N, C-alpha and C positions, 0 to 999 in steps of 0.2 A: 504494500500500500504506500502511496505517496505521503510524505509529510506535508502538512498544510503550509501554504505560502504565507509568511508573516506579513501583516499589513505595514510593518516598518520597512519593508523592502524598498519601497519607493523613495524613502528618505536618504538612501545611500546611492542612488543612481546618479552619477555625476559625469559620465562620459558623453561627449558630443558624438553622436553616431555619424555625423556628416564629416567631421574633421578627422575622426579616428584617432584622437589624441586624449591625453589625460589618463586618470586611473581607470582600472578595469571595473566594470559593474559587478555588483555582488552576484554570485552564481544563483541560478534558480534552483528550486528543489527538484529532486529526481522526478522526471516525468513531466514537469511543468515546462511550458514554453519559455525561452529566454526572455528576460524582462526588457522593456523599453528603457532607454537612457534618457535623462531629462535634458531639456534645452536650457541654456543659460537665460537668466532674466533679461540680459541685454541683447538677446537675439533679435535680429531685424524683424519687424512685424511683417506678416503676410498681407496680401491684399485684403481689404476689409469689405469689399463688395464682390459679388459673384462676377466672374469673367464674362466678357461679352459673349452672348450666345448660350450661356449655361442653362437658361430656362427654355431654350427653343429646341424642342425635341424634333421638330419637323425639318430643321436644317440638316442637309446631308453631311456625311463625314467629309472632312477636307481631303482625306486620302482613303480610297476604297481599295482593299487588298484582295486580290483574287489568287490566293496562295494555297487554296485547298483547305484552310482552317475555317472553323466556325467563326463568323464575324457578324456583327449587327447588320451589316449590309446584305448578307446572304441568309442569315438565320433569324433575324428579327428578335422580337420579344420572346424569351424562352419560357418553357413550361415543363412540368413534370408529368410524364406519361408512363404508366406501368413501371414505376420505380426508377425511371431514367430521365435525366435532363435532356430535353428535346428542343428542336427549333420550333418556330411558329407553325410549321407544317407537320409537326409530330415526329420528325426524324431525330434519332439520337445524335447528340453532339458532344464534343469534348472541349472543355475549357482547360487551358494549361497556362497557369499564370504565376505571378510573383506577388509577394506581400511587402508592403512597407514595414519598417521597424519603427512603429509610432507614426504620428502624423505631423505635428509641428516640427519634430526633429528630422523630418524627411522633406522639408519645404524646398531645399535646394535641388531636389530631384523632380519637382513639379514644373517641368519645362517642356516646351514643344519639341525641342531637339531630342531629349531623352525618350519621350514617349514615341516619337517617330522611330527612333533607333530600336526600342524594345519591340515595337509592332512589326516593323519592316525587316529588320536585320536579325533579331533574336527569335521572333516567332511567337511572342507573347500575345495572347488574345484576351487576357483578364488581368486587371490590376486590383489588388485588395488594399483598401485604405484602412489601416488598423488604428482606430481612435481609442486610446486608452481612457477608461472611465475613472481610473484611480491613478494619481500621480502627484508630483510636487511642482510648485511654481506654476508656470503657465501650462504645464502638461497635466492632464487629468481632468477630463471634461466635467466630472461630478465633484471634484475636490478643489473648487475655486480656480480651476484652469480657465484659460481664455476661450470661452465658448464661441464667440463670434469668429475668432481666428480659426478655430477648428472647423467651423462650418464653411468659412471662406476657402479653406484648403480643400475640403471635400468638393465644393462647387468647382474649384479650379481643376481638381483631379478628374471629376466626372466629365467636364468639358474636354479635357485633353484626351480622355478615352474616346469620347464621341468623335473628335476630330481624327483620331488615328484608328478608327474602326475596331475598338476594343470594348469589352464589357468591363463594368466597374462594380466592385463589391464594397459596400459600405459596412464596415465591421465595428459593432459596439463591443470593444475589446476588453471585456472583464477579465481579470486575472487575480490580482491581489485581493479584490473585493469578494471573490469566491462565489457568493450567493447572488444570482442576478436580481433577486428581489430587493437587494439592499438599496438600489437606486431605481426602483420601479417607476416612481413618478417622473423622474428625469428621463427615463427611457421612453415613457409614453409621449412626453412632449417632444423629444428628439425625433422619434420615428413618425409622429404625426406631421412634423415639419418636413422631414425628408420625403415622406410619401406624397405630401402636397406639392413639394417642389419638383419631384422627379416622376410624377404619375404618368406623364406622357413620354418619358424616355424609355426606349426599348433596350437600352444597354445597362440598366441598373438592377442589381440584386442586393438583397439585404441580409446581413448576418446579425442576429439579434442578441447573441451571447456567446462570446468567443470560447472560453474554457471554464465552465462551471466547475467548482471544486469544493470539497467539503460538504456537499449536499447530494441528495438522491434525486432520481428522475422525477418523482412526484412533485418535488419542489421546483425543478426546472420547468416541468410541464405546466404547473400553475402560473409561472411567469409567462411562458409562451402563450398560454390561452388568454392572457390579458394584452400582450403586445401585438399579436397577429391581427386581432380585429381592428386595432388602431391603424395599422398599415392598410388592411383590406378596405377600410372605410374610404380611404383616399385613392388607393392603388389596388383595385380588387384582383388583378391577375398577376401580380408580381411574384417572383420566386423568392422564398424566404428560407434561410438556412438557420437551423436551430442547433445550438450546442448540446452536448451530452455530458453526463457526469464524469468525474475522474479526468478532468482536463480534456474533455471530448474524446474519450476512448471507450466509454461504457455503452456500446450500441445494443447490447443484449437487453438491458432494461428498457430501452426505447422500443425495440422490436416487440417486446411483450405488452406494451401499452402505448401505441403510437397516437399522435395527435389526429384529431378529426377535421383536418383542413386539406384543401387541395394545394398543389404547387409548393409542397414542403420538401426540403431535403434536410438530412441530419448530418451534422458535422462529425467527421472523424479526423483526429490529429495523430500523427505518428512521427517519431524520430528514428531513423533507420538503425542507428547503433543501439537503441534502447528497446525498440519494439519490433520483434521479428516474426518468426513463423506462426506463433500462437495468434497474434493479432491479424496476420494475413489470412489465416484459416477462418477466423471469426468474420472478417470482412467479406470474404468470398461466400461463406455460408449464408450470411444475412442478405447480401446483395442478390444472390440467386433466389433467395426466398421472397424477394420483392421489396426489401427495405430501400428507400431512396437515400443514397449516401453521397456526400460531397466532402472531399478532403480539402477543407479550406485552409489548412496549414500542415506542412510537413517539412522535415529537415533530413539531411543526410548524415547528421551528427548524433551525438548523445542528446537526450532530452533537455539538458541544461543549455544547449546551444554550443557547447564546447567539444573538445576532442573526446573520443576518436570519431573520425569519419568512417562510415561503413558503406562504401559505394556499391559493394556486391549486394548487400541487403536492400539498398535504395533501388538498384536495378530490378530486383525481384518485386519490390512494391510497385514500381511503375508498370512492369509487365502485367501484374494483376489488375491494376487500375485501368489499363488500356483494354484488357480483355473484358472487363466488367462495365466499360463505359462510365467510369467514375472520374469526374473532373478533379483537378488538383492544383494547388497553389503553394509555391515554395516560400518558406521563411528563411532568409529575408533578403530583399534587395536593398542592401545597405553597405556601409563601410565600417560598421561596428567591429571592434577588434575581437571577434569571436569566430569560431570555425564555421558556424552556420551562415555567415555573411557571404553574399555572392561576389563582393568586390574586395580588393585588398585595401586595408585601412589607410595606407599611405598614399593612395592615388590622389593627385592634386587637381581633380576636375570632376564635373558632375554629368558629363555626357561625352560622346565621342570616344567611347571606351574601345580598346583593343583587347584581344584575347589575353594578353599579358597583364591587363589591368584587373582581370578576374582572378579570384582565389581558386583553389582546387575545387571548392564547392561550386563556384560560378562556372568554371570550365566544364564540370560535369553537367550543369544545367544547360549550357550552350549545346553540348553534344546531345543531350536528351531531347531538347526541343527541336533540334535539327532532324533527329531520328523519327520523331512522331509528329507528323505535320498534316494529318488528315482531319476532316471534320469530327 
């Protein structure tokens, strides 16, 4: 069993993930995803208003990619059919993406140059915007963080995804808070606003609780049964991803008592060096039994985000996910000085990356996305 993540963890997060400098962040508990690092109070503010075009779902993508991958331009608004994520026409699709390491701490990556590079050169068709609910300073949406800045970053990110023919995943990234009900009222207000803003965007998905921990499935289910109707009232056909207990690994509890909503996927998170054959067997069994699964976060390292890397296990995971038509999103597209980061921490730029700028994790990602390029 994992030990609970202390709520004091956020107070010691001092590394800037973009600069890759300073002291190392405190390690996450076994099995928990690596924690976000906090942005300095003096960090340059983000745009305070949504970028031009952010609310215009009808505007076409600036770049349409006919590369064989599932794109908003060819697959439209997604839906869940018979336990699989599908296009608007009901054909199974695969999203293969990357996740930010936080949101405010990832602002330097929110550029047209990088998103074009990710979409066109790397083959990413999904970007996950991980917005921590608990944090220190301006980070932590529910702990006196800069809420307007967080929402402006999401608006900019969704627009960049739209322009580059990618899907966008808005992630309510609980971790240290454990129980998603802790900030239930804030979650209701946030998702009501997000659903109202993006109700006509065919490239937006919602993840309503990243990694519940220290709670059981009935507790998570009670939360989901209150948040999903809030989204459905504004955006009735959207795809919603729901976290599972034990840092989004306990799918058996979910399968025994699923939610009574359409267009729902259940999050599975794994880290290849910590979660091997037992978890793959569970995933295959439940997927074939009809449970709609989405790997909204995975890593090729230990669950702490640190060494070792286990690329052989990672390959076995990806082969399984491809066979089962389960989409996946890698943690993390960042320069944080930890083994799970896709980029080397000392790289002095935020776009225009060469293969040498990527870490061993990132180079594995490049090769994996090049290998799997179908819808």
